C-alpha positions as CSV (number, residue, x, y, z in Angstrom):
1,M,114.9,59.3,102.4
2,K,111.7,58.9,100.8
3,I,109.2,61.4,101.4
4,R,104.9,61.5,100.8
5,Y,104.4,65.1,100.6
6,C,100.9,65.6,100.9
7,I,98.9,69.2,99.4
8,P,95.2,70.1,100.8
9,R,93.1,70.7,98.7
10,P,91.5,74.1,97.9
11,D,88.3,73.2,99.1
12,D,86.1,71.8,102.5
13,S,86.5,67.8,101.1
14,G,89.6,67.1,103.4
15,E,90.8,65.4,100.5
16,L,95.4,65.6,99.5
17,Y,96.8,65.7,96.4
18,E,99.8,63.1,97.0
19,T,103.5,62.9,95.9
20,T,106.6,60.7,96.3
21,F,110.1,61.6,96.2
22,L,113.8,60.2,97.1
23,M,115.9,63.0,99.4
24,R,119.6,63.2,100.1
25,V,121.3,65.9,101.8
26,T,125.2,66.1,101.7
27,G,127.4,68.4,103.9
28,V,125.0,68.9,106.9
29,Q,122.4,66.7,109.0
30,H,118.9,67.4,107.3
31,K,116.5,65.8,109.7
32,L,113.7,66.1,108.3
33,G,110.8,65.4,111.2
34,R,109.7,62.4,112.7
35,R,106.7,61.5,111.6
36,T,107.2,58.0,109.3
37,N,104.4,55.9,108.0
38,H,104.0,52.0,107.8
39,L,105.5,52.2,104.5
40,G,109.0,53.7,106.5
41,E,108.0,57.1,104.2
42,K,109.0,60.8,105.8
43,V,105.7,62.2,105.4
44,V,105.2,66.2,105.1
45,Q,101.8,67.9,104.9
46,S,101.7,71.7,103.8
47,S,99.3,74.2,105.7
48,K,96.5,74.5,103.9
49,L,95.4,77.9,102.5
50,S,92.7,79.6,104.0
51,I,91.4,82.7,103.7
52,A,93.2,84.3,107.1
53,S,96.4,83.3,105.3
54,R,98.7,85.5,104.3
55,E,99.1,84.0,100.7
56,S,95.7,85.0,99.4
57,K,96.6,88.3,98.4
58,K,100.1,86.9,96.7
59,L,100.0,86.6,92.8
60,D,99.5,82.7,93.7
61,P,98.4,81.5,96.9
62,A,98.1,78.5,96.6
63,N,101.6,78.0,95.3
64,E,102.7,80.6,97.6
65,M,101.7,78.5,100.3
66,L,103.2,75.6,99.6
67,A,106.6,77.7,98.7
68,T,106.4,78.2,102.2
69,S,106.2,74.5,103.2
70,V,108.9,74.4,101.4
71,R,111.1,76.2,103.3
72,N,110.5,75.0,106.0
73,Y,110.9,71.3,105.9
74,L,112.6,70.8,102.7
75,I,115.4,73.2,102.6
76,P,118.1,72.5,104.8
77,K,118.7,75.5,107.4
78,A,121.2,76.1,110.3
79,P,119.8,75.3,114.2
80,S,119.4,78.5,116.5
81,T,121.8,79.6,118.2
82,K,120.2,82.0,120.4
83,Y,120.0,80.2,123.6
84,R,123.7,78.3,123.0
85,Y,126.8,78.0,120.9
86,I,126.6,76.1,118.1
87,D,129.1,76.2,115.2
88,V,126.9,77.0,112.0
89,T,130.4,77.2,109.9
90,P,129.4,73.4,107.9
91,W,125.5,75.2,107.5
92,D,127.7,77.3,104.5
93,R,128.1,74.6,102.2
94,W,125.2,72.1,101.4
95,T,123.6,69.7,98.7
96,A,120.2,68.7,98.2
97,I,119.0,66.4,96.0
98,I,115.4,65.5,95.2
99,T,114.4,62.6,92.5
100,F,111.6,62.0,91.4
101,K,111.0,58.4,90.3
102,R,109.1,57.5,87.1
103,D,109.0,54.2,84.7
104,D,111.1,56.2,81.5
105,G,113.7,57.5,84.2
106,D,114.4,60.0,87.0
107,A,113.7,63.3,87.2
108,M,115.6,65.6,89.4
109,L,116.4,68.8,90.8
110,W,119.4,69.6,93.3
111,I,119.8,72.6,95.9
112,Q,122.9,73.9,96.7
113,K,124.0,76.4,99.0
114,N,127.7,78.1,99.0
115,N,128.2,81.0,101.4
116,S,124.9,83.2,100.8
117,V,124.7,82.2,97.7
118,Y,121.8,79.6,96.6
119,T,121.8,77.7,92.9
120,L,119.2,75.7,92.0
121,N,120.1,72.9,89.1
122,S,123.6,75.3,89.0
123,Q,121.1,78.6,88.3
124,R,121.9,81.1,90.4
125,M,118.4,82.4,92.2
126,N,117.4,83.6,95.8
127,L,115.6,81.0,98.0
128,E,112.4,82.5,97.4
129,D,112.5,82.0,93.3
130,I,113.9,78.9,94.4
131,S,111.1,77.6,96.9
132,R,108.4,78.9,94.4
133,A,110.2,76.9,91.5
134,I,110.2,73.2,94.0
135,A,106.6,73.9,94.5
136,K,105.9,74.7,91.5
137,V,107.7,70.5,90.2
138,I,106.4,69.5,92.8
139,F,102.5,70.1,92.6
140,K,103.0,68.7,88.9
141,S,104.1,65.8,89.9
142,C,101.2,64.2,92.0
143,F,99.9,64.3,88.5
144,D,102.6,63.9,86.0
145,R,104.1,60.1,85.7
146,S,106.6,60.7,82.8
147,A,109.7,62.0,83.7
148,E,110.3,63.5,80.2
149,S,107.7,65.6,80.5
150,L,109.1,66.4,84.7
151,E,112.5,67.4,83.2
152,N,110.9,69.8,80.4
153,Y,108.6,71.1,83.3
154,I,112.2,71.4,85.7
155,D,114.2,73.7,82.7
156,T,111.1,76.0,82.3
157,V,110.2,77.0,86.0
158,V,113.7,77.0,86.5
159,T,115.0,79.1,83.5
160,Y,112.1,81.8,84.4
161,P,111.2,82.9,87.8
162,A,107.2,81.8,88.7
163,N,106.5,85.8,88.6
164,V,108.2,85.7,85.2
165,L,106.2,82.5,84.2
166,Y,102.7,84.2,85.8
167,A,103.4,87.4,83.2
168,L,103.3,85.7,80.4
169,E,100.7,84.6,80.9
170,N,98.1,86.7,82.4
171,R,100.9,90.1,81.6
172,T,102.9,92.6,83.6
173,P,101.1,94.5,86.3
174,Y,101.8,98.2,86.1
175,Q,101.1,101.2,88.5
176,F,101.6,104.8,87.3
177,W,99.8,108.6,88.6
178,D,97.6,110.2,86.6
179,D,95.8,113.0,87.9
180,G,96.6,113.1,91.2
181,T,95.3,109.0,90.3
182,K,96.5,106.2,90.9
183,I,96.0,103.7,87.3
184,D,96.5,100.4,87.4
185,V,97.9,98.6,84.0
186,R,99.0,95.7,82.4
187,I,101.4,95.4,79.5
188,N,101.5,92.5,77.4
189,T,104.9,90.7,77.9
190,S,106.8,87.8,75.3
191,L,110.0,86.3,75.7
192,I,112.3,87.1,72.6
193,G,115.4,84.4,74.3
194,E,116.0,82.8,76.9
195,K,117.2,85.4,79.3
196,T,115.3,88.7,77.7
197,A,111.9,89.9,77.5
198,V,109.9,92.4,76.0
199,L,107.1,94.3,77.2
200,E,104.7,96.5,74.7
201,I,104.4,99.9,77.0
202,S,103.3,101.7,73.5
203,E,101.2,100.0,70.2
204,G,103.5,98.0,68.4
205,I,105.9,99.5,71.0
206,W,108.5,96.6,73.0
207,G,110.3,97.6,75.1
208,E,113.6,95.6,76.0
209,I,114.1,94.0,79.9
210,S,116.4,91.0,80.9
211,V,114.5,88.1,83.1
212,S,115.6,88.9,86.4
213,D,115.0,93.5,86.0
214,L,111.1,91.9,85.1
215,N,110.7,89.7,88.5
216,T,112.2,92.6,90.3
217,F,109.9,94.6,88.4
218,I,107.0,92.4,89.0
219,N,107.6,92.1,92.7
220,T,108.0,95.5,92.8
221,F,104.3,96.6,91.3
222,G,102.4,92.8,91.8
223,L,104.0,92.2,95.2
224,N,105.1,95.4,97.1
225,L,108.4,92.9,98.0
226,S,111.0,95.2,96.3
227,R,111.5,98.9,96.9
228,S,114.4,99.0,93.3
229,K,116.2,101.6,93.0
230,T,115.9,101.1,89.6
231,W,111.9,100.1,89.3
232,Y,110.3,101.7,92.0
233,R,107.1,104.5,91.7
234,I,108.9,105.3,88.2
235,T,106.8,107.0,85.4
236,P,105.9,106.0,82.4
237,K,108.4,108.9,80.5
238,K,111.5,107.2,82.5
239,L,109.9,103.4,82.3
240,W,110.3,104.2,78.3
241,T,113.8,106.1,78.4
242,R,115.0,102.9,80.8
243,L,113.8,100.2,78.1
244,M,113.8,101.9,74.7
245,G,117.9,103.7,76.0
246,E,116.5,107.3,74.6
247,E,113.4,109.9,76.1
248,P,110.1,110.1,74.3
249,T,109.4,112.4,72.6
250,E,105.9,114.5,73.8
251,S,103.9,112.8,71.5
252,Q,105.4,109.7,72.1
253,L,104.6,110.1,75.7
254,K,100.9,111.3,75.2
255,L,100.7,107.8,73.1
256,M,102.4,105.3,75.7
257,I,100.6,107.2,78.5
258,A,96.9,106.4,76.2
259,W,98.0,103.0,75.0
260,L,98.4,102.1,79.1
261,M,94.8,103.6,79.7
262,Q,93.7,101.3,77.3
263,N,94.8,98.7,79.3
264,R,93.2,99.9,82.3
265,T,93.7,95.9,84.6
266,Q,89.9,96.6,85.7
267,D,88.4,97.4,82.3
268,M,90.6,94.3,81.2
269,V,89.2,91.9,84.3
270,E,85.7,92.7,83.6
271,T,85.8,92.7,79.8
272,R,87.2,89.1,79.4
273,A,85.2,88.6,82.3
274,K,81.7,89.2,80.5
275,E,83.1,87.5,77.9
276,L,83.5,84.3,79.7
277,L,79.9,84.6,81.2
278,Q,78.1,85.0,77.3
279,D,80.4,82.1,76.5
280,L,79.7,80.0,79.7
281,S,75.9,80.8,78.8
282,S,75.9,80.0,75.0
283,E,77.7,77.0,75.8
284,Y,76.0,75.0,78.9
285,D,72.2,75.0,78.7
286,N,71.8,74.7,81.9
287,I,73.4,78.3,82.2
288,E,71.8,81.5,81.5
289,L,73.0,85.3,82.1
290,V,70.4,87.2,83.5
291,L,69.4,90.1,84.9
292,H,68.2,89.5,89.6
293,E,67.1,92.5,90.8
294,G,69.0,94.7,88.6
295,Y,72.2,92.5,89.4
296,M,73.7,90.9,86.3
297,A,73.4,87.1,87.6
298,L,73.8,83.3,86.3
299,F,70.9,81.3,86.6
300,V,72.3,77.4,87.0
301,R,70.1,74.7,86.8
302,G,71.7,71.8,89.5
303,K,71.2,68.3,90.1
304,D,69.0,68.8,92.7
305,A,67.8,72.4,92.7
306,D,68.4,75.8,90.7
307,W,70.6,78.5,91.9
308,I,71.4,82.2,91.1
309,I,74.8,83.6,91.9
310,A,74.4,87.6,91.3
311,D,76.7,90.8,91.0
312,A,76.2,92.3,94.6
313,E,79.0,94.2,95.7
314,R,78.2,94.3,99.1
315,G,78.5,92.7,102.6
316,M,81.9,92.9,105.2
317,K,84.1,90.5,102.5
318,Q,84.2,92.1,99.4
319,N,87.6,90.8,98.8
320,H,86.8,87.4,99.2
321,Q,83.1,87.2,98.0
322,K,81.6,89.4,95.6
323,V,78.5,87.4,94.2
324,N,75.4,86.0,96.5
325,T,74.7,82.7,96.1
326,Y,70.8,81.9,96.3
327,F,68.2,78.7,95.7
328,W,64.6,78.0,94.4
329,S,62.9,76.5,97.4
330,G,59.7,76.6,95.6
331,K,58.3,79.9,96.7
332,D,61.1,82.1,96.5
333,W,65.1,82.6,96.5
334,S,66.2,81.3,99.5
335,G,69.7,83.0,100.7
336,P,72.0,84.6,100.2
337,I,75.0,81.6,100.7
338,C,78.4,82.1,102.2
339,I,80.7,80.7,99.7
340,D,84.3,82.2,99.4
341,N,87.2,82.8,97.5
342,L,90.7,82.0,98.3
343,H,92.2,85.1,96.5
344,V,91.8,88.3,97.7
345,N,91.9,89.7,93.9
346,S,89.3,87.3,91.9
347,S,87.2,89.7,90.0
348,I,83.1,89.3,89.9
349,G,83.0,87.8,86.5
350,D,85.0,85.4,88.0
351,Q,83.8,84.7,90.6
352,L,80.6,84.0,89.2
353,A,81.5,81.5,86.3
354,A,83.5,79.6,89.6
355,R,80.4,79.2,91.5
356,A,78.0,78.4,87.9
357,M,80.4,75.5,86.9
358,M,80.3,73.8,90.6
359,L,76.6,74.1,91.3
360,L,75.8,72.5,87.6
361,N,76.6,69.2,90.0
362,D,75.5,70.8,93.1
363,R,75.5,67.1,94.5
364,Q,78.8,66.7,94.7
365,A,79.4,70.4,95.2
366,G,78.4,69.5,98.6
367,D,81.0,67.5,99.4
368,M,83.1,70.4,98.8
369,I,81.7,73.2,100.2
370,Y,80.7,72.8,103.5
371,T,78.0,76.1,103.6
372,L,76.2,73.7,100.9
373,R,76.4,70.4,102.5
374,S,73.6,71.3,105.3
375,L,71.2,73.7,103.0
376,E,67.7,71.4,102.4
377,P,68.2,71.0,98.8
378,L,71.3,69.2,99.1
379,S,71.2,67.0,102.2
380,A,67.4,66.3,101.4
381,K,68.3,65.3,98.0
382,W,65.4,66.7,95.9
383,D,66.8,65.8,92.4
384,G,64.8,69.2,91.2
385,K,62.1,69.0,93.1
386,H,61.6,72.3,92.9
387,R,61.8,74.4,89.5
388,F,61.8,77.6,89.4
389,D,59.9,78.9,85.7
390,R,62.9,79.4,83.3
391,T,60.8,81.5,81.0
392,Q,60.5,83.8,83.8
393,L,63.9,84.7,84.4
394,T,65.0,88.7,82.2
395,P,68.1,87.8,80.1
396,Y,70.9,89.8,80.5
397,R,72.0,92.1,77.0
398,S,74.6,90.9,75.0
399,I,78.2,92.6,75.3
400,K,77.9,94.2,71.7
401,D,74.7,96.1,73.0
402,K,76.6,96.8,76.2
403,K,79.5,98.7,74.2
404,N,77.1,100.5,72.1
405,V,75.1,101.8,74.3
406,A,78.1,102.9,77.0
407,K,79.7,104.8,73.5
408,T,76.4,107.1,74.0
409,Y,77.3,108.4,77.2
410,P,80.0,111.8,77.0
411,Y,83.3,110.7,77.8
412,P,85.0,111.8,81.0
413,P,87.1,114.4,80.7
414,T,89.2,113.8,83.2
415,V,90.9,110.0,84.8
416,A,89.4,111.8,88.1
417,E,85.6,111.7,86.4
418,R,86.3,108.5,84.6
419,Y,86.6,106.7,87.9
420,R,83.3,108.4,89.3
421,R,79.7,105.4,88.2
422,D,77.5,109.3,89.1
423,F,79.2,110.6,85.9
424,Y,77.3,108.5,84.0
425,R,73.8,109.3,85.8
426,E,74.4,112.8,86.2
427,H,75.4,113.8,82.2
428,P,72.5,114.0,80.1
429,Y,71.6,111.2,77.2
430,V,73.5,112.3,74.0
431,N,72.0,110.3,71.2
432,P,68.4,111.2,70.6
433,N,68.0,108.2,68.0
434,Q,67.9,105.4,71.1
435,P,66.0,104.9,74.3
436,D,68.1,106.2,77.5
437,P,69.3,103.0,78.7
438,R,68.8,104.6,82.4
439,D,65.3,104.2,82.2
440,D,65.6,100.9,81.6
441,P,67.1,98.9,84.6
442,Q,68.6,96.0,82.9
443,E,71.0,98.4,81.5
444,G,71.3,101.0,84.2
445,A,72.8,97.6,86.0
446,L,76.3,98.3,83.7
447,Y,76.9,101.8,85.3
448,R,76.2,100.7,89.5
């Protein structure tokens, strides 16, 4: 049968990404719904991702939502035996073949079940990983018209689980406890073979781990899905022993913990986000990194209006909305305007940058975000009717300046103290050669 798979765009436009492929199931009878379009295609539509979706808490929410749809529609399942007796033995063995037709050839996926064992293209995997891999291929096929390119991508997602591909791009999540404080870190990850990866557990020291173990490790610390006896709540000392084959010395353990502390998740996210904002401000004339009411903000000059997206960790929806958005009405900054993120773990910097890029073309943004459509600048098509005087903006200092300021404070003696924001306000300033940044509201914003 021919299937048309529809994937809702993650915005309020109501538009869909679409792809088509052939699917054949042998061994069992698999009915894929009743809906057929005028071309004779079975139409499947994935659920739309929203802030209420449980998938929004996953590492890759969009792919998880699509993977759930794949499990529900494409994977053959035995009928329910709750209210009647049905022989489900035939459902222990079946094969499903998915074929993407392209001008330069075909790209294929074949899924098999043999009793309790599932395989994807002859690679043994659990059902969740198979669904994530198929979801990735389906989404890519919406835009990729080359069979060769799709085949190469299929080889990648079949060989490496979705968790491992995520870790290669975003580092591997890990948590441990130090002085009663939970520390979230990210560990550098690299592949050294088709089935082997390495983690940088200390400076310049890489521990070897199999791809399957790395997948379980990420399930344990990144998704809280697995309580593996091997990895669950493993301490840095045991992690070293497990990866290196021998216990660390006292000095090696101290260096390892110090290295992990330098790779705290929040510190890395904030540093990367600030660098991103600086780059946006430098690259785009209509974006400027400024200080707004004591908070870091981006000024954006859109086609219809001027906007401020400000860091403001306030409100009931901090997970989905850590920033406030305002537009210049001609007299004052009107707002805030509600614009939610689908992912609960987006950093403030990423949220600032995403909204800024969207509001550069605010006219088109109104088609994608329903909370913007009814705003006067967009509904009345101001076309720059009211502009804010950019000479009145207060520029935000560079990352380099902020690092220098931060170093002038005494370093907290314990981990618990490092996470207390009041520490930087209570301790005296120690550099007499520079003005006290606590007297400057612009610098004070760094420590709020």
